[in-house]
N, C-alpha and C positions, 0 to 999 in steps of 0.2 A: 275855732274848731275847723278851719279850712284845711283840707288835705292837700299836701304838696304833690303835684302830679309828676315832678321831674327833679333830678339833682341839679344843684346850681350853686353859684357863688353870690353872696349878698353884696349888692352895690349901694344900697340905700336902706336904712332901717331906723325905726322909731320904737324903742323899748320892746324889741321882738323876743318872745319866748316860745320855744318849740317843745312839743311833747314827742320825744324820740323813743318812747317805751316800746313801740312796735318793732324797732330794730335792735335796741340795746337792752331792753328789759328794765332800764332805769326809770323809776316813777317820777323823779324830780324833773321839772321843766328846765330846759337849757336856754340860757340867755345867749343870743347871737348878736354880734356887732361886727363892724368893718375891721376893727383892730384885733379882736379876739374871737376865734371860732366863726368865720364867715361862711362855712360850708353848710348847705341845706340839702337834706336828703329826701328823696321821694318816699311816700308812705308815712311821713311824719305829719303831725298836725300843728298848726299855728294856734297857740293858746292866748297870747296877748300881743298887742302891738301891730305894726305893719312893716312892710318892706318890699323892696324890688330885688330881683336876682337875675343874673345871666344864666341861662340854662346850659348845662354842660353835658347832660346825658338823659335819655328818655328810654322807656320800654325795657328791653332785655339788657341794655347797656347801663342802666341805672343800678345803684346799689341794691335796691329791693329786687330788681329784675335779675341780677346776678345770683342773689340768694335763692330766688324761686327756681331759676335754671339749675343751680346745683342741687337743690332738693329734688327736683324732677329727675335729674340724671341719676341720683342715688336710688330712686325708685325703679329704675329700668334694669337693675342688675339682680340676679339671683344671689342666694347666700354664698355660692361658690365663686362669685365675681364675674360669671358669664353674662353677656348681654341677652336679655330675654327676646328682644326683637330679632336677633340674628340666629337664634337656635330653633 
Protein backbone atom coordinates (compact mmCIF):
# COMPACT_ATOMS: atom_id res chain seq x y z
CA UNK A 1 0.00 0.00 0.00
CA UNK A 2 2.99 2.38 -0.25
CA UNK A 3 2.27 5.54 -2.24
CA UNK A 4 4.79 6.34 -4.98
CA UNK A 5 5.92 9.95 -4.43
CA UNK A 6 7.55 10.42 -7.86
CA UNK A 7 7.55 9.18 -11.46
CA UNK A 8 10.30 6.80 -12.38
CA UNK A 9 11.63 3.83 -14.32
CA UNK A 10 11.85 0.42 -12.68
CA UNK A 11 15.44 -0.87 -12.52
CA UNK A 12 14.89 -3.84 -10.19
CA UNK A 13 11.66 -5.57 -9.30
CA UNK A 14 10.26 -8.65 -7.61
CA UNK A 15 6.64 -9.55 -8.54
CA UNK A 16 5.66 -5.87 -8.49
CA UNK A 17 1.97 -5.01 -8.85
CA UNK A 18 0.74 -1.40 -8.86
CA UNK A 19 -2.74 0.06 -8.31
CA UNK A 20 -3.00 2.81 -10.95
CA UNK A 21 -6.74 3.45 -10.41
CA UNK A 22 -6.10 6.98 -9.12
CA UNK A 23 -4.76 7.99 -12.56
CA UNK A 24 -6.43 5.60 -15.01
CA UNK A 25 -9.63 4.52 -13.30
CA UNK A 26 -8.71 0.89 -14.00
CA UNK A 27 -9.37 -1.24 -10.91
CA UNK A 28 -7.08 -4.15 -11.87
CA UNK A 29 -3.55 -4.12 -10.50
CA UNK A 30 -0.86 -3.67 -13.15
CA UNK A 31 2.16 -6.00 -13.17
CA UNK A 32 5.40 -4.07 -13.69
CA UNK A 33 8.65 -5.59 -14.90
CA UNK A 34 11.92 -4.51 -16.49
CA UNK A 35 10.91 -6.05 -19.83
CA UNK A 36 7.28 -4.94 -19.99
CA UNK A 37 5.83 -1.69 -18.65
CA UNK A 38 8.70 -0.42 -16.43
CA UNK A 39 7.20 3.07 -15.90
CA UNK A 40 6.02 3.91 -12.39
CA UNK A 41 3.83 6.95 -11.80
CA UNK A 42 3.44 9.15 -8.75
CA UNK A 43 0.14 8.92 -6.94
CA UNK A 44 -0.14 5.17 -7.53
CA UNK A 45 0.10 2.50 -4.84
CA UNK A 46 2.33 -0.58 -4.57
CA UNK A 47 0.02 -3.52 -3.86
CA UNK A 48 2.43 -6.47 -4.06
CA UNK A 49 6.14 -7.11 -4.42
CA UNK A 50 9.06 -4.75 -4.22
CA UNK A 51 11.31 -2.79 -6.51
CA UNK A 52 13.76 0.02 -7.10
CA UNK A 53 13.36 2.85 -9.55
CA UNK A 54 15.27 5.77 -10.98
CA UNK A 55 13.26 8.93 -10.36
CA UNK A 56 12.50 10.88 -13.53
CA UNK A 57 10.06 13.56 -12.30
CA UNK A 58 8.74 15.01 -9.04
CA UNK A 59 6.14 17.58 -8.00
CA UNK A 60 4.51 19.59 -10.78
CA UNK A 61 6.69 17.83 -13.39
CA UNK A 62 5.28 14.39 -12.54
CA UNK A 63 2.21 12.96 -14.30
CA UNK A 64 -0.05 13.59 -11.31
CA UNK A 65 1.44 17.09 -10.91
CA UNK A 66 0.71 17.88 -14.56
CA UNK A 67 -2.88 16.67 -14.15
CA UNK A 68 -3.42 18.79 -11.03
CA UNK A 69 -1.86 21.82 -12.74
CA UNK A 70 -4.18 21.43 -15.73
CA UNK A 71 -7.20 21.03 -13.45
CA UNK A 72 -6.19 24.14 -11.52
CA UNK A 73 -5.65 26.15 -14.71
CA UNK A 74 -9.11 25.19 -15.97
CA UNK A 75 -10.63 26.53 -12.74
CA UNK A 76 -9.08 29.99 -13.25
CA UNK A 77 -11.16 30.84 -16.33
CA UNK A 78 -14.70 32.19 -16.51
CA UNK A 79 -17.26 30.57 -18.79
CA UNK A 80 -16.34 33.04 -21.56
CA UNK A 81 -12.69 31.92 -21.40
CA UNK A 82 -11.31 35.08 -19.76
CA UNK A 83 -8.81 34.71 -16.96
CA UNK A 84 -10.40 35.68 -13.62
CA UNK A 85 -7.14 36.89 -12.13
CA UNK A 86 -6.50 39.41 -14.91
CA UNK A 87 -10.01 40.89 -15.02
